[in-house]
Structures are given as structure tokens and as C-alpha cells.
MARFI-139714 format. One record per residue (C-alpha): residue in one letter; x, y, z. Coordinates in steps of 0.2 Angstrom, whole numbers, plus 5000, padded with zeros to 4 digits. Layout:
BEGIN
AXYZ/...
//
This chain:
BEGIN
X579056825362/X579856795348/X579256615347/X577356675350/X577556785335/X578356655325/X577056555328/X575956685323/X576856725307/X577056525302/X575256495305/X574656665293/X575956615280/X575156445280/X576656385285/X575956255302/X576956275316/X578756225309/X578956385296/X580556445300/X580556605292/X581256745302/X580356915306/X581157075303/X581157195320/X579857305313/X578557155310/X579057095326/X578657265333/X576957275323/X576357125328/X576757145347/X576057295346/X574557225340/X574357085350/X574557205366/X573257305359/X571957175359/X572557125378/X572157285382/X570557315374/X569857145379/X570257195398/X569357365397/X567757365406/X566357455396/X564457415397/X563857295386/X562157225383/X562357045387/X561556915380/X559856855388/X559756855407/X558756715415/X557956865427/X557256975414/X557356915396/X557056725398/X555856635411/X556356465408/X558256445401/X558156275394/X556456305385/X556456455372/X554656465369/X554456545386/X555556675382/X555056855384/X555556925367/X556057115371/X557157145356/X557457055338/X558657105326/X558557015309/X560156985297/X559356955283/X557356885281/X557656715291/X558956735302/X559456865315/X559656865337/X558356875350/X558856945365/X560556945359/X560356765355/X560656685338/X559256605329/X558456555311/X556756535305/X556656335303/X556456255285/X556456425276/X557456515265/X557656685261/X558756775248/X560456815251/X560857005254/X562656995254/X563657055238/X563856925222/X565456845228/X565556885246/X566556785256/X565056785270/X563056755264/X563556795247/X561956815233/X562056725219/X561456845206/X560957045209/X559057015206/X559256885223/X560057015233/X558657135228/X557657015233/X558456985249/X558257165256/X556457175251/X556457025259/X557357085275/X556157255275/X554657135275/X555157025291/X555557175299/X553957285297/X553057125301/X553857095318/X554057275321/X552957345339/X552257175339/X552257045352/X553356895348/X553456725351/X554356575349/X553156435346/X554156285343/X556156275346/X557156135336/X558756155347/X560356235338/X561056195318/X562956135316/X563456325311/X565056355318/X564156505328/X562656385331/X561056465329/X559256425338/X558056355324/X556456405328/X554656465323/X554056625326/X552656725328/X552156915329/X550356945335/X549956765332/X550556755313/X551656635309/X553156735303/X553756585289/X552156565283/X551456725280/X553356775272/X552856625259/X551256665258/X551656845253/X553356775241/X554756825251/X555156675259/X555256475250/X554856315259/X556656225261/X556156065273/X557355995282/X557755835294/X558855895308/X560355965298/X559855865282/X559155985269/X557755865261/X557555985245/X558956085237/X559156275239/X557856345232/X558456465219/X558156645219/X558956695204/X557356625192/
//
């Protein structure tokens, strides 16, 4: 176990695998306890809503336009999860809701953040209790945790188009993974 702890600590300290820092006994036990807790929690069985299953939520695993959408969660106004699957609206940008300077999803200014919360509220209300349909799928983006790029409708209304018309979303065209225009400025 000492080798594993040293290996972990070396990476954590940015020393690579050749780090020579020795750990105190207290630190070793702390990491052993953390590792043991992680393995224990990982092995516990408890009910979790799984990713979409072929039997109930998707009629054709290869074609997202045939999915029966039973739930949607919006992370912000242009991305979230449909039936547990990560998605992003294609060729659209929404203001960010993360705190200014945050590590993940940061807004560039407080005005953008306020606009982001308003935009999210708009798409939540636009899609609440509606028949949702993926009208077109463009495959997955190149994010570390890939998201399905889609066009989405709510009771036949294109969500992206309605958001642009209302001023909550802006076009941000892409060719595959390459942006064809600069990211919209939400601080203007």
C-alpha cells in the first residue's frame, strides 16, 4: 500500500511518478482510509436512476430522434440532460450561470450571470409539461464528457429559435467542432 500512497501523493504534488517525498504515518492512514471509503461506497448497492434504457425511454438506440423523452434537466439554457443523457443545443449559446472567475462555466461579468439565470428559467418554462422531441441529432461534441448535439422541440416549437426570438439565446454556428463565429458577448 505504501507504493500506492507514494504514487498518489507524487501525482497530487505534481512530482510525477518519480517523486521521493515520504509521507508521515498520519498522512498514510488518512489516504488509506479515503481509498477504503471510496471502494466501500463504490461497492454498495443502492437504486440509482440509470441512463436511458432501450426498453422504456428509447425506441432506437442509434437514432436519438426516436427517443421517448420522459425527463429533462437544464444545467443552463443551452445544455443539460435528457433521460440522463448529456446534451447541448446545436449552434446556440446561452449566457453562463457560473460565478465570475469560477473554474467551471464561469460568467464573464455579473450581467451575464443574471442573464444566464433568466435564460435558464425561460427554457425550463418553455419545456415544462410539453411533449419534447429531438428533431435532429448531430452526434457528440468533443468535451471530456461528450454531449449529444441536438435540435429540440417542445409541442412542435423549436426551443432554440424561440429562445433567440425572445432574446435569451444567441446563434453560435459551428462546423462540426469548429466555431464559425466568436462566442457571443453577454456582457454588452
